[in-house]
N, C-alpha and C positions, 0 to 999 in steps of 0.2 A: 503495498499500500508507498502509497504517496499524500504525506500529510503536512499540516505546516506549524511549525514550531510556535508555541507559546504564546500569547504579544503582537508576532509578526502579520498578522494579520486581519481586519477587521471584518468579518463577514459580509455584514449588513450595509458597508461602504462599498464593497468590491464582490456584491453576490456572485458575480461568475467566475473569479479566480474562485472562489468557498466550492461554485457547483465541479468545477475544474480536480477536485480533491476528492482522494479516497475516505478522505475523514477530516472534520475541520475541530481545531482544539481552540477552545476559548483562551481570552486572553483568564489572568486566576482571579477567583473570585472568593471573597473573604467574608467571615459572617456579618460583617458593618462595610459601609460607604469610606474609599477612599481615596483624597485628594492627590494621590501621588508626591513625588519629590518636588523640589522648588525648581525650575528651571536657572539652567536650560538642564537638559535632561538627555542629550543624545551630543556625540560629539563624531566625524570622522576621523578613519588614522589608514594608514598603509594598510594593514595588514587587516581590516574590516570597521566594524565599529562599538562603541563605548557608548552604553545605557542607562540611565538610572531611573528609572522611570517611577517605580516602586510602589508597583502594585494596585494605580487609580484601577478602581472599579467601582459599580454602583450598591452592591452589599448583594447580599446571596435573595433576599426577600424583592429587591427590585428586577434582579439577574432574573429569577422565576416570572415576574411577572409580567416584565415590557420584555427582555431580549429573548427568551427561552423560546416562547411564542410561534418569535420569529426567524428565530434559526429553523426551527420544525421545519418552516414553510421553503426552508431552499432545497428539501431531499436527501440531504447528505447528513451521513451516519454523526452524531456530536459527541465530541468530549469534551468532560468539563475540566478547567483545570482547577482545582480545589488548594485553598491559603489557608493560613491558620497563624495562630502563637506562639498553641503550645496541644499537647495530645487532646486534650477534650473539646478544643476547639474545630478540629480535622472530625472529630467523631462529628459530633454537633453537624458540624456542613453537609454528612456523609448522611447520616439519619435525614437531613431536610431533603438532600437531592433525590435521595434511591424515590423519595413518594413520586420525585418527576416522569411523567412519559417520555419518550424521545430524548432523552439520556445513554450512549452505548456505553461509555467511558468516565470512570473518573479517573481520573490523573491527579496525582498527590503530589503539591511542589513543594518538596522539603527544603529545597537545593537555592531558592532565590538572592543574589548576593547585592541586591537592593534596598534589605527588611532585614529587621532581627530574623533571624529566619533559626527552628528548633532542628539544623542540621546534623546535631551531634544526637535529636529523640527520634532519629528515620522510626526504627525498627518499633518503638511504643504508638507513633502515630501510624503505624499499620495494624497493630495489634487493633485499637482504638477505631482506626472507620473501618477493617471488616467486621469488626463484628455489629456496626451499625448501619450497612448497604447489603445486599445479593448483587449486587451490580457489580461489573469486572474493573479492577484496580490497578494502575498502573502504578507505579513509586520514581519520581523526576529526582535523579543522584545527580548531587554537585562534582564537579574533576579535582575539586581541592580535596576531596577526604583522601587522608594517607592511605587507606588502601579502599581503591573503590571495590574488589572484588568480595574480599572480605562484608562490604557493607551490604552489598547485593545478596547474599549466601545470608543476610540475618534481616532484610527483607524479606524474602523470601521466603524462610520458613516462619515472620509473621503470619505471611497469609496470603503478599500483594501477588497479583497474576501473570503481571510484566512491569518493564522497566522502557522508562523514557532517559534513554543518553545523548546528551549531556546539558545542563545547564551553562551558564557561561560564566568565565571565568572573571575574577579581580584585572583592571586593565586601568589604562589610565591615560588620558590624554593634555596635552598644552599648549595655551595659548603661542601662537607662531612672533606672537608682538611681544604679547605681556611675559609670556613662559609661564605662566598660572593656568593649572586646572580648566579646562574647557566646562565641565559638567561642571555644578553648582556643587555637588555631593563631594565631588577631590575625587572620587574613583567613582566604577560604575562596573557593569558587565561588558565582557570580551565578547566579542560573537562577531561571525565572517570566517576567513578563509585561517583568518589565525588560531583558529579552534579544533581547526580539521585532523592534523597528526594527533593532539590532546584524546578525540572523540574515537577516534579508531583505536586507541590504545585502550581505553573505558572498556566500550562494548566486547575487546578481544577478551580481559579478563573479567567483565561479569557474563559474557556467553559461556569460557569456560567454568566457573564456577558455578552456576548456575543453570543453562541449558535454557532459559524462563525467552519466554518471546521479547524482541527489544527493539523500539524502536529507534532507531540512531540519528543522531540531529550535530551539527557543525560544522557548519562551511560547504555544505554542498550548494555543488553550483553546475555539477551535469551529469549523464548521467555515468558518466566513469567516476567520480564521486560516491553518490550510491552504489556502485558497484561495489565500491570498494569497501566500505560501511556493510554490504551485508555477510561480502564476504566474512570479516572482521567476528561477522556474529547476528548483525541486526536482520528483523525477516522487514520491519517496514521499512520508511527513510521521512525524517519532516523535515523543507525546507524553512528557513530562516530569514536569514538578514538576506538570501535574494532574490525576495518577491519584492521588494523597496525596488529593486529598481530592472524587476523584469518577472513584471503582473504572469508571463504566459511559460514564465519557467517549471508550473509542474506538469504541465502538456510535451513540454520539449526535456523536461526530464526522464521522463517513462520513455520517450520512444530512445531516448541515447542507452538509454537504461540498456530496457530490450538489446538494440545491435550492439549495446558492449558483453550483453551476456552471450548473444550467437557467438560474437567474435572467438569471447575465450572458450566455445565449445556446451554453452549451458545450453539444456532445451528451453526453460526459463529464469528470467533471472532466481527464481524460488530455491532451483538450482543453488545458486550459489553463496545458499546463507549455509558463513562456516565452514568455508576451501581454505582459510587461513589459515586454520587449526587441523590441517590436512598433514604435514611436514611434522609439526609437534607429537602428531599421536605417533606418526609411524616411530618416531623419535621413543618417544616413551616406550615401546612394548619390546624394540631390541634390546636381547640382553648384552648385560657390561659386559665386559673386555676380562677376560682374565688377566691377571698379570704374570 
């Protein structure tokens, strides 16, 4: 599947782009409305984009009353990105959203770099959320975790159904004239091409650790980039920063992915999932040489 990364597309402003996806992922929704961080909130860099939006959203009540009914009309599966500041808040959100029709997946955002986020409580959050919903749960992890494979194992044991990898890295951009930070919060989340090797390593580690379905994201701009994430272990791919400059990217990347997969001898892109692990697996099976 080709999805969008949370926060990188407003489906109600660009419905045709949303309909070109296999599923649409909302901006993160929190229990109460949030105005987000003060401007300036976005800065371009040579290797991507630094953003510090701060989870601006209308809150779950307005989302369910106003936004969700309009998203259902698009005819595209909807994934809701869920945010909070404690395990009980995530549980409350999931219980509230579990009662809503037209939501296919709840994606637990436990990794936003632009707010105080309970990254260390990911396992506790998944346990709390799992107890409150029968909907499919994906957990979005940070690439800044010291051992993302081990973290993936813990949230898998806690009950997540899949993983979204990865959220942004901390980054900073300085004004070329004043040498002061461009975004008002100083640092923000780096997305775009600079994140791509980090995402590959994270997907590879988490696939090896858990075997769970993974949505890979981070700097995907072409079908080749998508194929590499799938070879590392992703079953689906999300587009982020590229959507800001190329709204036709979903269709283009999907076509390029099919061509790249065929060029590498795969009957379909799905057959490429995990291909980057084949050599490691064969080496692991070889008996140790006697001395």
